[in-house]
C-alpha positions as CSV (number, residue, x, y, z in Angstrom):
1,X,39.7,148.2,95.3
2,X,39.4,144.4,95.5
3,X,35.7,145.2,96.2
4,X,34.9,146.9,92.9
5,X,35.8,143.5,91.1
6,X,34.6,141.1,93.7
7,X,30.9,140.7,92.1
8,X,32.4,139.5,88.9
9,X,34.8,136.8,90.3
10,X,34.5,133.5,91.1
11,X,35.8,130.3,93.1
12,X,37.8,128.2,90.8
13,X,36.9,125.3,92.5
14,X,32.8,125.5,92.2
15,X,32.5,128.3,90.2
16,X,30.4,130.3,93.1
17,X,30.2,133.7,94.4
18,X,32.7,135.0,96.6
19,X,33.0,137.4,99.8
20,X,35.9,139.3,101.6
21,X,37.1,138.2,105.4
22,X,39.8,139.5,107.1
23,X,42.9,138.7,104.9
24,X,40.9,136.1,102.7
25,X,38.6,136.0,99.8
26,X,36.1,133.1,100.7
27,X,33.7,131.0,98.6
28,X,30.2,131.5,99.7
29,X,29.2,127.6,98.6
30,X,32.4,125.4,99.0
31,X,34.2,127.4,101.9
32,X,37.6,127.6,99.8
33,X,39.9,130.4,101.1
34,X,42.1,132.4,98.9
35,X,44.6,134.9,100.4
36,X,44.7,138.5,99.9
37,X,48.5,139.9,99.5
38,X,49.6,143.6,99.4
39,X,45.9,144.6,99.6
40,X,45.5,144.3,96.0
41,X,46.6,140.6,95.0
42,X,44.2,137.5,95.3
43,X,46.0,134.3,95.2
44,X,43.9,131.8,93.5
45,X,46.8,128.9,93.3
46,X,48.4,129.1,96.9
47,X,50.8,126.8,96.9
48,X,50.6,125.5,93.5
49,X,53.5,127.4,91.7
50,X,52.9,125.7,88.0
51,X,55.5,126.4,85.3
52,X,57.4,129.8,86.2
53,X,60.5,130.7,84.3
54,X,63.7,132.4,85.8
55,X,62.1,135.7,85.0
56,X,59.3,134.9,86.5
57,X,60.9,134.1,89.9
58,X,63.4,137.3,89.5
59,X,61.2,139.9,88.1
60,X,63.7,142.6,88.1
61,X,65.5,140.8,85.4
62,X,62.2,140.7,83.5
63,X,61.6,144.4,82.0
64,X,65.3,144.8,80.7
65,X,65.3,141.5,79.3
66,X,62.0,142.0,77.6
67,X,63.4,145.2,75.9
68,X,66.6,143.0,74.8
69,X,64.2,140.6,73.4
70,X,62.0,142.7,71.5
71,X,64.9,144.6,69.9
72,X,66.1,141.0,68.5
73,X,62.8,139.7,67.5
74,X,60.2,142.6,67.3
75,X,59.6,145.5,65.1
76,X,59.8,149.4,66.3
77,X,60.1,150.0,69.8
78,X,58.2,148.1,72.9
79,X,56.6,151.3,74.2
80,X,55.3,151.7,70.8
81,X,53.8,148.3,70.8
82,X,52.2,148.6,74.0
83,X,50.6,152.0,73.1
84,X,49.1,150.4,70.0
85,X,47.8,147.3,71.7
86,X,45.9,149.3,73.9
87,X,44.7,152.0,71.7
88,X,41.3,153.6,72.4
89,X,40.6,151.1,75.2
90,X,39.7,153.9,77.7
91,X,36.6,152.6,80.0
92,X,35.0,149.4,81.0
93,X,36.4,146.0,82.8
94,X,39.7,145.2,81.3
95,X,41.8,142.0,81.9
96,X,45.4,141.8,80.8
97,X,46.0,138.0,80.8
98,X,49.6,136.9,81.5
99,X,50.2,140.6,82.9
100,X,54.0,140.2,84.1
101,X,55.4,143.0,85.5
102,X,52.2,145.4,85.0
103,X,53.4,147.3,81.9
104,X,50.3,147.7,80.2
105,X,48.2,148.3,83.1
106,X,50.6,151.1,84.1
107,X,50.4,152.6,80.9
108,X,46.4,152.3,80.8
109,X,46.4,154.2,84.2
110,X,48.9,156.8,83.1
111,X,46.3,157.2,80.2
112,X,43.5,157.7,82.8
113,X,41.7,154.7,82.2
114,X,38.1,154.7,83.4
115,X,37.1,151.3,85.0
116,X,38.2,148.3,86.7
117,X,41.7,147.0,85.5
118,X,42.4,143.4,86.3
119,X,46.0,141.5,85.7
120,X,46.3,138.0,86.0
121,X,49.5,136.2,86.3
122,X,50.8,132.6,87.9
123,X,53.8,134.2,89.5
124,X,53.5,136.0,92.7
125,X,56.6,138.0,92.5
126,X,55.4,139.3,89.0
127,X,52.1,140.3,90.7
128,X,53.8,142.1,93.6
129,X,55.9,144.0,91.1
130,X,52.9,145.0,88.8
131,X,51.0,146.0,92.4
132,X,54.0,148.6,93.0
133,X,54.1,149.9,89.1
134,X,50.1,150.6,89.5
135,X,47.8,152.4,91.8
136,X,44.4,150.9,91.3
137,X,44.5,147.7,89.3
138,X,43.8,144.2,91.1
139,X,45.7,141.1,90.6
140,X,44.6,137.6,90.5
141,X,47.2,134.8,90.7
142,X,45.8,132.2,88.4
143,X,46.3,130.5,85.3
144,X,44.8,132.2,82.0
145,X,43.4,128.7,81.1
146,X,41.1,128.6,84.2
147,X,40.2,132.4,85.1
148,X,38.6,132.9,88.1
149,X,36.1,135.5,86.7
150,X,32.3,134.8,86.0
151,X,30.7,134.5,82.5
152,X,29.9,137.5,80.2
153,X,31.4,140.1,82.4
154,X,34.7,141.8,80.7
155,X,34.8,144.3,78.3
156,X,38.0,144.0,76.9
157,X,40.8,141.2,77.0
158,X,44.4,141.8,76.1
159,X,47.3,139.5,76.4
160,X,50.6,140.2,75.3
161,X,53.3,137.7,74.1
162,X,51.9,134.8,76.8
163,X,49.3,132.5,74.8
164,X,52.1,131.0,72.6
165,X,53.2,129.3,75.6
166,X,50.4,127.2,76.2
167,X,49.9,124.1,74.1
168,X,46.4,123.8,74.7
169,X,45.3,127.1,72.6
170,X,41.7,126.2,72.6
171,X,41.3,125.9,76.1
172,X,42.6,129.6,76.7
173,X,40.8,131.0,73.9
174,X,37.8,129.3,75.1
175,X,38.3,131.1,78.6
176,X,38.5,134.9,76.6
177,X,35.0,133.4,74.9
178,X,33.6,132.6,78.2
179,X,34.2,136.1,80.2
180,X,33.9,138.3,77.6
181,X,30.7,140.1,77.1
182,X,28.8,139.9,73.2
183,X,30.8,142.7,71.3
184,X,34.0,142.5,73.9
185,X,37.1,143.8,72.6
186,X,39.9,140.9,72.0
187,X,43.5,142.4,71.6
188,X,46.2,139.4,71.6
189,X,49.7,139.4,70.5
190,X,51.8,136.2,70.0
191,X,54.7,134.7,68.3
192,X,53.8,132.9,64.9
193,X,55.5,130.2,62.5
194,X,54.6,132.3,59.6
195,X,58.3,133.4,59.0
196,X,61.8,131.3,59.4
197,X,62.6,133.6,62.1
198,X,59.1,133.0,64.2
199,X,60.2,129.1,63.6
200,X,63.4,130.0,64.9
201,X,62.1,132.0,67.9
202,X,59.5,129.3,68.7
203,X,62.1,126.4,68.6
204,X,64.8,128.6,70.7
205,X,62.4,129.5,73.4
206,X,60.8,125.9,73.3
207,X,57.1,127.7,73.0
208,X,54.1,126.3,70.9
209,X,53.6,128.9,68.4
210,X,51.3,128.2,65.6
211,X,50.6,130.1,62.0
212,X,48.4,133.2,61.7
213,X,45.8,131.3,60.2
214,X,45.6,128.5,62.9
215,X,45.0,131.1,65.3
216,X,42.1,132.8,63.5
217,X,40.6,129.5,63.1
218,X,40.7,129.2,66.7
219,X,39.6,132.3,67.6
220,X,36.6,131.8,65.0
221,X,35.5,128.6,66.6
222,X,35.0,130.0,69.9
223,X,33.1,133.0,68.7
224,X,35.5,135.7,67.9
225,X,35.8,137.8,64.8
226,X,39.4,138.8,63.9
227,X,39.0,142.1,62.1
228,X,42.7,142.8,61.6
229,X,46.2,141.9,62.3
230,X,49.4,143.8,62.7
231,X,52.9,142.5,62.2
232,X,55.7,143.2,65.0
233,X,58.6,141.3,63.6
234,X,58.4,137.9,64.8
235,X,55.1,138.8,66.3
236,X,51.5,139.4,65.3
237,X,48.9,141.3,67.0
238,X,45.1,140.1,66.6
239,X,42.1,142.7,66.9
240,X,38.7,141.2,67.2
241,X,35.4,141.3,68.7
242,X,33.3,138.5,70.7
243,X,30.4,137.9,68.0
244,X,28.1,135.7,69.9
């Protein structure tokens, strides 16, 4: 399974190609080694834990809390939100950036997705849970503002309620533009500060939400044309294409 995505992966240290060895992925240029865990997880961070909160450390709490949080802040059912965010995505190479426990990837597998599914998250416990939920997806322990994937290789980029955590959103969005092929799909859901409820959510959870218009400007600056948006209570989903 890792072999199927290895040609599009790159070393996060020097951007060179990688090869598989016993228990590791190894950079052919600088020799950096990245552990393979549970057969389908590549750990590009090693001992660098980075920012990981309570639910990332204890993933069994994450899914029930997500549903509670969605009832308080979202609109409609969480399952319907996942369905809509992945609607008409059926084949090609897809990245779920900030995949958490793998709910979106599990849904896509149940819908018999044809192609490679790649989940990215910084939390190893989350990725282990996601691996157990799925059968074919490959997981990268990495940050979504420094993705170990080569330029112009991805068909679909999906991210659910993650990008608002980052202060430097331009860096995250530049990575979307870099790894997507021209015409590739962007499906991103985030908290916004357009409403009072959204501003309260952002302050209480100490996330760095911004206005819808600011997100659209950032996407445009990186060659991503937003075709439509959809409101889900406090959250907004953006649907777009990489135009150049």
